[in-house]
C-alpha positions as CSV (number, residue, x, y, z in Angstrom):
1,M,97.2,152.2,110.5
2,N,94.6,151.5,107.7
3,D,92.6,148.4,107.0
4,K,94.9,147.2,104.2
5,D,97.8,147.1,106.6
6,N,95.9,144.6,108.7
7,L,95.2,142.1,105.9
8,L,96.9,138.7,105.8
9,P,99.9,139.2,103.6
10,S,99.3,138.1,99.9
11,G,102.5,136.1,100.0
12,A,100.8,133.6,102.5
13,F,98.7,132.4,99.4
14,G,101.3,133.0,96.8
15,R,101.9,129.3,96.0
16,L,98.4,128.1,95.9
17,D,98.6,128.0,92.1
18,Q,101.5,125.3,92.6
19,M,99.1,123.0,94.8
20,W,96.2,120.9,94.1
21,F,93.8,119.4,96.7
22,R,92.2,116.1,97.0
23,L,89.2,115.4,99.5
24,R,89.6,112.0,101.1
25,S,86.5,111.8,103.1
26,I,83.8,113.9,104.9
27,M,81.8,112.8,107.8
28,H,79.1,114.5,109.9
29,S,79.5,113.5,113.4
30,S,77.4,114.3,116.5
31,S,77.2,113.4,120.2
32,S,73.9,111.6,119.4
33,G,74.7,110.0,116.2
34,G,78.3,108.6,117.3
35,G,81.8,109.4,115.9
36,W,82.3,112.4,118.3
37,P,84.5,113.1,120.1
38,L,87.4,112.1,118.3
39,R,89.7,109.5,120.1
40,L,93.4,110.0,120.2
41,Q,94.9,109.6,116.8
42,F,97.8,110.5,114.5
43,L,96.8,112.2,111.4
44,D,98.3,111.0,108.1
45,S,96.4,113.8,106.2
46,Y,95.0,117.3,106.7
47,M,91.9,117.6,108.8
48,L,89.3,120.5,108.8
49,L,86.8,120.5,111.6
50,I,83.7,122.7,111.0
51,P,81.6,122.9,114.3
52,I,77.9,123.3,113.5
53,A,76.5,123.3,117.0
54,G,77.8,123.1,120.5
55,Q,81.5,123.6,121.6
56,G,84.5,121.6,123.1
57,C,88.2,121.4,122.8
58,I,90.8,119.8,120.6
59,T,94.1,118.7,122.0
60,V,96.9,119.1,119.2
61,D,100.3,117.7,120.2
62,G,99.4,118.3,123.9
63,R,98.0,121.8,123.5
64,Y,94.5,122.7,124.2
65,C,92.4,124.8,121.7
66,E,88.8,125.7,121.8
67,L,86.3,124.4,119.3
68,K,83.1,126.4,118.6
69,T,80.7,127.6,116.1
70,G,81.9,130.5,114.1
71,A,85.4,129.1,113.6
72,V,87.0,126.1,111.8
73,F,89.8,124.3,112.8
74,I,92.6,123.1,110.7
75,C,94.9,120.2,111.7
76,L,98.1,119.1,109.9
77,P,99.5,115.6,108.8
78,G,101.6,113.9,111.6
79,Q,99.7,115.9,114.4
80,L,98.5,113.9,117.4
81,I,95.0,115.1,118.3
82,E,92.0,114.3,120.5
83,T,88.7,116.1,121.0
84,T,86.5,116.6,123.8
85,H,83.0,118.4,124.2
86,E,80.8,120.0,126.7
87,D,78.2,117.9,128.3
88,T,75.5,120.4,127.7
89,G,73.5,120.6,124.5
90,D,73.7,119.0,121.1
91,Q,77.3,118.5,119.3
92,S,77.5,118.5,115.6
93,V,80.7,118.9,113.5
94,Y,81.8,118.0,110.0
95,I,85.1,116.3,109.8
96,L,87.0,116.7,106.4
97,R,90.2,114.8,105.6
98,F,92.3,115.9,102.6
99,D,95.6,115.9,100.9
100,V,97.7,118.6,99.4
101,F,99.9,117.9,96.4
102,D,102.6,119.8,94.6
103,Q,101.6,119.7,91.0
104,H,105.2,120.5,89.8
105,S,106.6,117.3,91.4
106,M,104.4,115.1,89.1
107,P,105.5,113.8,85.9
108,A,103.4,114.9,82.9
109,G,100.1,112.9,82.7
110,E,100.6,111.1,86.0
111,H,98.6,111.3,89.1
112,P,100.3,112.8,92.2
113,A,102.2,110.1,94.1
114,R,103.2,112.2,97.2
115,P,102.1,115.2,99.3
116,A,103.4,118.7,98.8
117,E,106.8,119.3,100.1
118,P,107.3,121.1,103.5
119,H,108.0,124.3,101.8
120,L,104.7,124.2,100.2
121,P,102.3,123.7,103.1
122,F,98.6,124.5,103.3
123,P,98.6,128.2,104.2
124,L,96.3,127.9,107.3
125,E,96.5,126.1,110.5
126,G,94.6,126.1,113.8
127,S,91.4,128.2,114.5
128,I,90.1,130.4,111.7
129,A,87.2,132.6,112.2
130,V,84.3,132.4,109.6
131,Q,81.4,134.7,109.1
132,S,78.6,132.2,108.5
133,T,78.3,128.8,109.9
134,I,75.3,128.2,108.0
135,T,77.2,128.7,104.6
136,Y,79.8,126.1,105.5
137,S,77.1,123.8,106.8
138,K,75.5,124.0,103.3
139,H,78.7,123.5,101.6
140,C,79.4,120.4,103.7
141,E,75.9,118.9,103.0
142,A,76.3,119.3,99.3
143,I,79.8,117.7,99.5
144,T,78.5,114.8,101.5
145,N,75.6,114.1,99.1
146,C,78.0,113.9,96.1
147,M,80.6,111.9,98.0
148,E,78.1,109.2,99.0
149,S,76.9,108.7,95.5
150,Q,78.2,105.9,93.2
151,D,78.2,107.9,90.4
152,P,81.8,109.0,89.4
153,L,80.6,112.4,88.1
154,Q,78.8,113.1,91.3
155,R,82.1,112.1,93.2
156,L,83.9,114.5,90.8
157,L,81.4,117.3,91.8
158,A,82.3,116.6,95.4
159,Q,85.9,117.4,94.7
160,S,84.8,120.6,92.9
161,R,82.6,121.7,95.9
162,F,85.4,121.0,98.2
163,Y,87.5,123.5,96.2
164,E,84.6,126.0,96.7
165,L,84.7,125.3,100.3
166,L,88.5,126.1,100.5
167,Y,88.0,129.2,98.5
168,S,85.4,130.5,100.9
169,L,87.8,129.7,103.9
170,L,90.9,131.1,102.3
171,S,89.1,134.3,101.2
172,S,87.6,134.5,104.7
173,A,91.1,134.3,106.2
174,G,92.5,136.7,103.7
175,E,90.0,139.3,104.5
176,S,90.2,139.0,108.1
177,Q,91.8,141.8,110.1
178,T,94.4,141.4,113.0
179,S,92.7,142.9,116.2
180,D,94.5,145.1,118.7
181,T,94.2,142.1,121.1
182,D,95.9,139.7,118.7
183,C,98.7,142.2,118.2
184,A,99.1,142.6,122.1
185,M,99.3,138.8,122.4
186,E,102.0,138.6,119.8
187,R,104.0,141.2,121.4
188,S,103.9,139.3,124.7
189,K,104.9,136.0,123.0
190,L,107.7,137.8,121.2
191,Y,108.9,139.1,124.5
192,I,109.0,135.6,125.8
193,E,111.0,134.3,123.0
194,Q,113.4,137.2,123.2
195,H,113.9,137.2,127.0
196,Y,113.4,133.5,127.8
197,R,116.8,133.4,129.7
198,E,115.5,136.2,132.2
199,E,113.1,135.9,135.0
200,I,109.6,136.6,133.5
201,T,106.4,137.1,135.4
202,I,102.6,137.3,134.2
203,G,102.7,141.0,135.7
204,L,105.5,141.9,133.2
205,L,103.8,140.2,130.3
206,A,100.5,141.8,130.9
207,A,102.1,145.1,131.0
208,E,103.9,144.4,127.7
209,A,100.4,143.6,126.3
210,G,99.0,146.5,127.9
211,T,96.2,144.7,129.8
212,S,95.3,143.6,133.3
213,V,96.8,140.3,134.6
214,R,93.5,138.5,134.8
215,H,92.5,139.5,131.1
216,F,96.0,138.7,129.9
217,I,95.8,135.1,131.3
218,R,92.6,134.5,129.7
219,L,93.5,136.1,126.3
220,F,96.8,134.3,125.9
221,K,95.4,130.8,126.5
222,Q,92.7,131.5,124.3
223,R,94.8,132.3,121.5
224,Y,97.7,129.9,121.8
225,G,96.1,127.0,123.6
226,L,98.4,127.1,126.7
227,S,99.2,129.6,129.5
228,A,102.1,132.2,129.1
229,I,104.1,130.3,131.7
230,E,103.6,126.9,129.9
231,Y,104.6,128.6,126.6
232,L,107.8,129.9,128.4
233,T,108.6,126.6,129.8
234,E,108.1,124.7,126.4
235,Y,110.3,127.5,124.7
236,R,113.1,127.1,127.2
237,I,112.9,123.2,126.9
238,R,113.1,123.7,123.1
239,Q,116.2,125.8,123.5
240,A,117.7,123.3,125.8
241,R,117.3,120.5,123.4
242,R,119.2,122.3,120.7
243,L,122.1,122.6,123.1
244,M,122.2,118.9,123.8
245,R,123.3,117.9,120.3
246,P,126.2,115.6,120.5
247,H,128.8,117.9,118.8
248,L,128.3,120.6,121.4
249,N,129.3,118.6,124.6
250,Y,127.7,121.1,127.2
251,E,127.2,119.9,130.7
252,L,123.5,119.8,132.0
253,K,124.1,122.4,134.7
254,D,125.3,124.8,132.0
255,I,122.5,124.1,129.8
256,A,119.9,124.6,132.6
257,A,121.5,128.0,133.6
258,Y,121.7,129.2,130.0
259,V,117.9,128.7,129.4
260,G,116.8,130.3,132.6
261,Y,116.8,127.6,135.3
262,K,119.2,128.0,138.3
263,D,117.8,125.0,140.0
264,V,119.1,121.8,138.1
265,P,116.6,119.2,139.7
266,Y,113.8,121.7,138.8
267,F,115.1,121.7,135.3
268,R,115.1,118.0,135.1
269,R,111.5,117.7,136.3
270,K,110.4,120.4,133.7
271,F,112.4,118.7,130.9
272,K,110.9,115.2,131.6
273,H,107.3,116.7,131.9
274,I,107.6,118.4,128.5
275,T,109.5,115.7,126.5
276,G,108.6,112.4,128.5
277,I,112.4,111.7,128.7
278,A,114.9,112.7,131.5
279,P,117.5,115.1,130.2
280,A,120.3,112.8,130.8
281,T,118.6,110.1,128.8
282,F,117.8,112.4,126.2
283,M,121.5,113.4,125.8
284,R,122.8,109.8,126.1
285,N,120.4,108.8,123.3
286,A,121.2,111.8,121.2
287,K,124.8,110.5,121.0
288,Q,123.5,107.2,119.4
289,K,122.0,107.6,116.1
290,I,119.5,104.9,115.2
291,A,117.6,104.6,112.1
292,V,114.6,102.5,111.4
293,Y,113.9,101.0,107.9
294,D,110.4,99.9,108.6
295,S,107.9,102.3,110.3
296,S,106.3,99.7,112.7
297,L,109.6,99.6,114.6
298,I,109.2,103.3,115.9
299,G,106.8,102.1,118.5
300,A,109.3,99.5,119.7
301,L,111.9,102.1,120.3
302,L,109.7,104.7,122.1
303,P,109.3,102.8,125.4
304,L,113.2,102.7,125.5
305,N,113.1,106.5,125.3
306,I,114.7,106.3,121.9
307,I,113.8,108.7,119.2
308,P,115.1,107.5,115.9
309,C,117.2,109.7,113.8
310,A,115.5,108.6,110.7
311,A,112.3,106.9,109.9
312,P,109.9,106.2,106.9
313,A,108.4,109.5,105.9
314,E,104.9,108.0,105.3
315,H,104.4,107.3,109.1
316,P,102.6,110.0,111.0
317,W,105.0,109.5,114.0
318,T,107.9,110.6,111.8
319,E,106.4,114.1,111.3
320,Y,105.2,114.3,115.0
321,Y,108.6,113.7,116.3
322,R,110.2,116.0,113.9
323,R,108.2,118.8,115.4
324,K,108.4,117.8,119.0
325,Y,112.1,117.3,119.0
326,G,113.3,119.9,116.5
327,T,112.9,120.2,112.7
328,D,116.1,118.4,112.0
329,A,115.9,115.7,114.8
330,V,114.3,113.0,112.5
331,L,115.0,112.5,108.9
332,P,111.9,111.3,106.9
333,L,113.1,108.5,104.7
334,A,111.7,108.3,101.2
335,Q,109.5,105.4,99.9
336,E,111.7,104.6,96.9
337,Q,114.4,102.2,98.1
338,T,117.4,103.6,96.2
339,L,116.7,107.1,97.6
340,R,116.3,105.6,101.0
341,L,119.6,103.8,101.0
342,R,121.2,107.1,99.8
343,Q,119.7,108.9,102.6
344,L,120.9,106.4,105.1
345,A,124.4,106.4,103.8
346,A,124.5,110.3,104.1
347,L,123.3,110.2,107.6
348,D,125.8,107.6,108.8
349,P,123.8,106.0,111.7
350,D,125.3,104.0,114.4
351,Y,122.6,101.3,113.9
352,I,119.8,100.4,111.5
353,F,116.9,98.4,112.6
354,A,114.7,96.6,109.9
355,L,112.2,93.8,109.8
356,E,113.7,90.4,108.7
357,V,110.9,89.4,106.1
358,P,110.8,92.2,103.6
359,V,114.6,92.5,103.5
360,N,116.2,90.2,100.8
361,Q,119.9,89.3,100.6
362,T,120.9,92.1,98.4
363,L,119.2,94.8,100.6
364,R,120.7,93.2,103.7
365,I,124.2,93.5,102.2
366,E,123.6,97.3,101.3
367,L,122.3,98.1,104.7
368,Q,125.1,96.4,106.6
369,A,127.5,98.3,104.3
370,I,126.0,101.5,105.7
371,A,125.9,100.6,109.5
372,P,125.5,97.6,111.7
373,T,121.9,96.3,111.0
374,C,119.6,94.5,113.4
375,L,117.2,92.3,111.4
376,L,114.2,91.7,113.6
377,P,112.0,88.5,113.3
378,Q,108.2,89.1,112.9
379,T,107.4,87.4,116.1
380,D,105.0,88.6,118.9
381,W,105.7,92.1,120.1
382,R,107.2,91.0,123.6
383,S,109.9,88.9,122.0
384,Q,110.7,91.7,119.5
385,F,110.9,94.3,122.2
386,I,113.4,92.1,124.1
387,H,115.4,91.5,121.0
388,I,115.8,95.3,120.4
389,G,116.9,95.6,124.1
390,K,119.7,92.9,123.3
391,C,120.9,94.8,120.2
392,L,121.2,98.1,122.2
393,D,122.5,96.7,125.4
394,K,119.2,97.7,127.2
395,V,117.7,94.3,128.2
396,P,117.1,95.5,131.9
397,D,115.3,98.6,130.5
398,A,113.2,96.4,128.3
399,E,112.4,93.8,131.0
400,G,111.6,96.5,133.4
401,W,109.1,98.2,131.0
402,L,107.4,94.8,130.3
403,N,107.0,94.3,134.1
404,N,105.2,97.7,134.5
405,Y,103.1,96.8,131.4
406,E,101.9,93.6,133.1
407,R,101.2,95.4,136.3
408,K,99.2,98.0,134.4
409,A,97.2,95.3,132.6
410,K,96.4,93.5,136.0
411,S,95.1,97.0,137.4
412,V,93.1,97.7,134.4
413,R,91.4,94.1,134.6
414,A,90.6,94.8,138.2
415,E,88.9,98.0,137.2
416,L,86.9,96.4,134.5
417,V,86.1,93.1,136.5
418,Q,82.8,94.2,137.6
419,G,81.2,94.3,134.3
420,P,82.7,94.8,130.8
421,V,85.0,91.9,130.6
422,T,82.1,89.5,131.3
423,D,80.5,90.8,127.8
424,K,81.4,89.3,124.7
425,L,83.3,91.5,122.5
426,L,83.7,91.7,118.6
427,I,86.6,93.9,117.2
428,V,86.3,94.6,113.4
429,R,87.9,96.9,110.8
430,I,86.0,98.5,108.0
431,T,88.0,99.0,104.8
432,G,85.8,100.2,102.0
433,Q,82.8,97.9,101.9
434,T,84.8,95.1,103.6
435,I,84.4,94.2,107.3
436,T,87.3,92.2,108.6
437,V,87.4,90.4,112.1
438,L,90.6,91.6,114.0
439,S,91.1,88.4,115.8
440,Y,94.7,88.4,117.0
441,R,97.6,90.8,117.5
442,S,97.2,94.6,118.2
443,L,93.8,95.4,119.7
444,A,92.7,91.8,119.7
445,E,95.7,90.8,121.9
446,V,95.3,93.4,124.3
447,F,91.5,93.0,124.9
448,Y,91.3,89.1,124.7
449,D,94.6,88.1,126.2
450,D,95.8,90.9,128.4
451,L,92.4,92.1,129.7
452,H,90.5,88.8,129.3
453,Y,87.5,90.0,127.3
454,T,85.5,87.1,125.9
455,P,85.6,86.9,122.2
456,A,82.2,86.8,120.4
457,S,81.4,83.4,119.1
458,V,81.9,84.5,115.5
459,V,85.6,85.4,116.2
460,D,88.1,82.8,115.0
461,R,91.4,83.5,116.9
462,K,93.2,81.4,114.4
463,C,92.1,83.2,111.2
464,S,94.0,86.5,110.2
465,S,91.7,87.4,107.4
466,Q,88.1,86.6,108.6
467,I,85.6,88.5,106.6
468,L,82.0,89.1,107.7
469,T,78.9,90.1,105.7
470,L,76.9,93.0,107.1
471,K,74.2,90.4,107.9
472,E,76.6,88.2,109.8
473,L,77.9,91.3,111.8
474,E,74.3,92.2,112.7
475,S,73.5,88.8,113.8
476,A,76.7,88.4,115.9
477,D,76.3,87.6,119.6
478,A,78.6,90.5,120.6
479,D,77.6,92.5,123.8
480,K,80.2,95.0,122.7
481,L,81.6,96.1,119.3
482,L,84.7,97.9,118.5
483,F,84.9,99.4,115.0
484,I,88.2,100.5,113.5
485,V,87.3,102.5,110.5
486,D,89.6,103.5,107.6
487,E,89.7,107.1,106.7
488,D,88.9,106.9,103.0
489,A,85.7,107.9,101.6
490,D,84.3,104.5,100.9
491,S,85.1,103.3,104.4
492,Q,83.6,106.4,106.0
493,A,80.5,105.9,103.8
494,A,80.2,102.3,104.9
495,W,80.5,103.3,108.6
496,S,77.9,105.9,108.3
497,T,75.4,103.2,107.1
498,I,76.4,100.7,109.9
499,R,76.2,103.2,112.7
500,E,72.7,104.3,111.7
501,N,71.4,100.9,112.3
502,E,69.1,100.9,115.3
503,L,70.9,97.8,116.7
504,W,73.8,100.0,117.6
505,L,72.3,103.2,118.9
506,P,70.7,102.5,122.3
507,P,73.1,102.3,125.3
508,S,72.7,99.4,127.7
509,P,70.5,99.8,130.9
510,A,73.8,100.5,132.9
511,G,74.5,103.5,130.7
512,Q,77.1,101.8,128.6
513,L,77.2,102.1,124.9
514,R,77.4,99.0,122.6
515,T,79.6,100.3,120.0
516,E,82.8,102.3,120.0
517,Q,84.8,103.6,117.0
518,L,88.5,104.3,116.6
519,P,90.7,105.4,113.6
520,P,93.4,103.0,112.4
521,Y,96.3,105.0,113.6
522,P,98.0,104.4,116.2
523,W,95.6,101.7,117.4
524,T,96.4,99.1,114.9
525,E,100.1,99.3,115.3
526,Y,101.6,96.0,116.8
527,T,104.1,97.5,119.1
528,A,104.8,98.0,122.9
529,F,104.1,101.6,122.7
530,T,100.6,101.2,121.2
531,H,99.7,98.2,123.4
532,E,100.2,100.6,126.5
533,L,98.3,103.3,124.9
534,I,95.4,100.8,124.5
535,L,95.6,99.7,128.2
536,D,95.1,103.4,129.1
537,L,92.2,103.8,126.8
538,A,90.2,100.6,127.6
539,P,88.5,101.8,130.9
540,D,87.0,104.8,128.8
541,L,85.6,102.7,126.1
542,W,81.8,102.1,125.7
543,R,81.0,104.8,128.1
544,N,77.9,106.9,127.3
545,R,79.7,110.5,127.0
546,T,76.7,112.5,125.7
């Protein structure tokens, strides 16, 4: 086999001339300067991670992958990610967020209004080896300098230099050769996919790859982010979900046996571990097609173990659940109202959930003509959650979940009572150059009401749009600050300026940091699902992780 046979197929890049790319933002983050590691977040754009120093891990949709110098990592819109880093040495990484557009979907003379269609994805994903970290570091430094400029020509130059970076990356990937080790791992993975119904052992897979068991275990996890047995389990559960579609009517024991599990209780445990839902609940909910017209309602259905059959395409959870539960499990609804109604009519759902306020009388009639429609008032999230339970005849489930939430909040309060909750807390969101106080709903409601943090004196709990100047922010009597930073370039630049202020840098004598930073999604969602995520996150905030 010659080198030419090992090159990445040219077809992988064959549609590049039909795409164009827009850099949203670039940020240089480090363990010493803040912004790293990245907290749990849904991506609404592509993300390119370029490690310059140190190493760590990234979790992508529950799978662990290595982050290290000598390789870059590409994440896709809709992925759920979180990063960690090793405790030793400096950590430094550039984080670039960008969009991919299909130029042929645009009317002549107009800017693109939507990302590229699924059949025109960015041609790379995951870890990509690069020859020179220094080269990419210089690319990123030049882009950063241009993006931070107020001169439109310099910002245009930043986009041009981003294209140069992509060219270097794509060229490097196109020239890389597939090693014998990669081929061996692909053979073993293919063997799993072809023989998943049979009994498969690590020894058998190692023999298929032509390596020792110990070496195989390390190589497989290094390449795919999970062990071979974990991949076998995920693949089996993926096939099981396909057999649970309503029109097939298979019994659970038959599905378990078909995908390789003779023990049904063991299959149930594995299914719930992978999906978060018991198989019987998954099958029951699959028979009920529930569409959500407003994206914020997704997080109100998830605690009831309901995955909507249709949801707005612009919400990152929509794409995440499309991948997690099968490519045709969740229909992404268009932004344009007429097209969205046409999609819903073709889907023929059993129920439609929508928020009451944006729905006018005409739209209400059109939705009701498609399916029974539950219009939810924009009240507090607990009342809305119970309302959904009533609509779906799941009030006991909703009340049980709320009782568990209150118990968890009490437990977290007890964990924090020795220190942090006695501190004054200020939560703000940075949008461009604007600093807005988050005083109620979402994060504020969890921290101030459920966890009993004391609001900083500057916080007006009755004001929904309280704006602070930078000077007011710096003079606030907050012991701890939580920054929610939007992902556009202006917001990231403002955040870079704020975090360099010496007021925020030193940790407290107890080893606690004074500031923390989170992305908008999912943390600003006002839903039951997000509030529980915040409870889980709270004990780990403001800890010195360097």
